[in-house]
C-alpha positions in Angstrom: 66.6 98.3 130.6 63.1 96.9 130.4 63.8 95.8 126.7 67.1 94.0 127.8 65.3 92.3 130.6 62.5 91.2 128.2 65.0 90.0 125.6 66.9 88.0 128.3 63.6 86.3 129.6 62.7 85.4 126.0 66.1 83.7 125.5 67.2 86.3 122.9 71.0 86.9 122.7 72.2 90.0 124.2 75.2 91.6 122.6 77.9 93.9 123.9 76.2 96.7 121.9 73.0 96.1 123.8 74.5 96.2 127.1 77.1 98.9 126.4 79.8 96.8 127.8 82.2 97.0 124.9 85.7 97.9 126.0 87.4 100.9 124.4 90.9 99.3 125.0 90.2 96.2 122.8 89.4 96.2 119.0 86.1 94.2 119.3 83.2 93.9 116.8 80.0 95.8 117.6 77.0 93.8 118.6 75.6 93.7 115.0 78.6 92.1 113.3 77.7 88.6 114.1 80.4 88.0 116.8 78.8 85.9 119.7 79.4 87.9 122.9 78.0 85.0 125.0 81.1 83.0 124.1 83.2 82.6 127.3 86.3 83.3 125.3 85.0 87.0 124.9 85.4 87.4 128.7 89.1 86.6 129.0 91.6 89.4 129.6 93.3 90.0 126.2 96.4 90.9 128.0 96.9 87.2 128.8 97.4 86.4 125.1 100.8 86.4 123.4 101.6 89.4 121.2 104.4 91.2 119.8 106.5 93.7 121.9 105.1 96.6 120.1 101.9 95.5 118.5 100.6 97.7 115.7 96.9 97.2 117.0 95.0 96.2 120.0 93.9 92.5 120.3 90.4 91.9 118.6 87.8 89.5 119.4 86.5 88.2 115.9 84.3 85.6 114.1 86.0 83.3 111.8 83.7 83.4 108.7 85.8 81.5 106.3 89.0 79.4 106.0 90.7 80.1 102.8 93.7 77.7 103.5 96.0 76.5 106.2 97.4 80.0 106.9 94.6 82.4 105.6 91.2 83.1 107.1 88.5 85.6 106.7 87.1 87.1 110.0 84.3 89.6 110.8 85.8 92.2 113.2 84.8 95.6 114.3 86.3 96.8 111.1 84.2 94.6 109.0 85.4 91.6 107.0 89.2 91.1 107.1 91.4 88.7 105.3 93.7 87.5 107.9 97.2 85.9 107.1 98.6 84.0 110.1 102.0 85.4 111.2 105.0 83.1 111.3 103.7 80.0 109.6 103.2 78.7 106.0 100.7 76.0 104.9 101.1 73.9 101.8 99.4 75.7 98.9 95.9 74.8 97.9 94.9 75.2 94.2 91.4 76.6 94.4 91.1 76.6 90.7 92.5 73.1 89.8 94.1 70.0 91.1 97.9 70.8 91.8 97.7 71.2 95.6 100.9 70.7 97.4 101.3 67.7 99.5 99.3 68.2 102.8 97.5 71.3 101.7 93.9 69.7 101.7 94.6 68.2 105.1 95.9 71.5 106.7 92.8 73.4 105.3 90.4 70.7 106.5 92.0 70.8 110.0 91.8 74.7 110.3 88.3 74.5 109.1 87.4 71.8 111.7 89.2 73.7 114.5 88.2 77.3 114.1 85.7 78.0 111.2 82.4 79.5 112.3 83.8 80.1 115.7 85.2 83.1 117.7 88.8 83.7 118.2 91.2 86.5 119.4 93.6 88.1 117.1 96.8 89.6 118.5 99.4 91.5 116.5 103.1 92.3 115.9 104.9 95.3 114.5 103.4 95.4 111.2 99.5 94.8 110.7 99.3 94.6 106.9 101.2 92.7 104.1 101.7 93.7 100.3 98.3 92.0 99.6 96.4 94.1 102.1 95.9 91.1 104.3 95.8 91.7 108.0 98.8 89.9 109.8 97.8 88.4 113.1 98.4 85.6 115.8 95.2 83.6 116.4 94.2 82.5 119.9 91.4 79.9 120.6 92.1 80.2 124.5 94.7 81.6 126.8 98.1 79.9 127.2 100.2 77.7 124.8 97.4 75.3 123.9 95.4 78.0 122.7 98.0 79.8 120.6 96.8 78.5 117.1 100.0 78.9 115.3 101.9 76.9 117.9 99.4 74.0 117.8 99.5 73.9 114.0 103.4 73.7 114.1 103.5 71.2 116.9 101.1 68.8 115.1 102.8 69.3 111.7 100.1 70.9 109.8 102.4 73.8 108.7 106.0 75.0 108.6 107.6 78.1 109.9 107.6 81.3 107.9 109.3 84.5 109.4 108.9 87.7 107.8 110.5 90.7 109.3 109.6 92.8 111.3 106.9 90.3 112.6 109.4 87.7 114.1 108.6 88.0 117.9 108.0 84.2 118.0 110.4 82.9 115.4 112.6 81.0 117.7 109.7 79.5 119.7 108.0 78.6 116.3 111.2 77.0 115.0 111.4 74.8 118.1 107.7 73.8 117.7 108.4 72.9 114.0 111.7 71.0 115.0 109.6 68.8 117.6 106.9 67.9 114.8 109.8 67.3 112.1 111.7 65.0 114.5 108.5 63.0 115.4 107.4 62.8 111.7 104.0 64.5 112.6 101.7 65.7 109.8 103.3 66.8 106.7 106.8 65.8 108.0 105.8 62.2 107.8 103.6 62.5 104.8 105.5 64.7 102.4 109.1 65.0 101.5 109.5 68.8 101.8 
């Protein structure tokens, strides 16, 4: 306890591992993984976040280490580094080795980077946790509520389109409605690209 008090007085960050406050009910990263536990987002009740009816895994508080494209990120979690495919959406393809990007691909990538790169987020899950490429399948949350459900904000602003893959279809109708709003308003790729 004396070491913890000294660390706090010196302004050093104290992690969940240091305090022993890590919850057994939530898949969170240990204190030495780089996830910042002094983030207020870490204190929210993960049961407030939208997830599938029978999720394959407990919610996970993670650090976004890299944005691969508009629908794929790399995160640091309690399980180590995970490549995460965002459930229910599809971003235009980025050609990482050349210049044949699909329309709106670089814009979607830049938006996701500006919004969540190098920050903490919550992941929630649906029925199936892995795809055929060994990517983790997850919903991303930047805060509780609709405004923090990242897939929904991407759809509503026209950065991505819907992409339902069974059995992870809990929000298929909701996501479809979000896309329809963006499409009818000509937002993002719906105004810039003929898709």
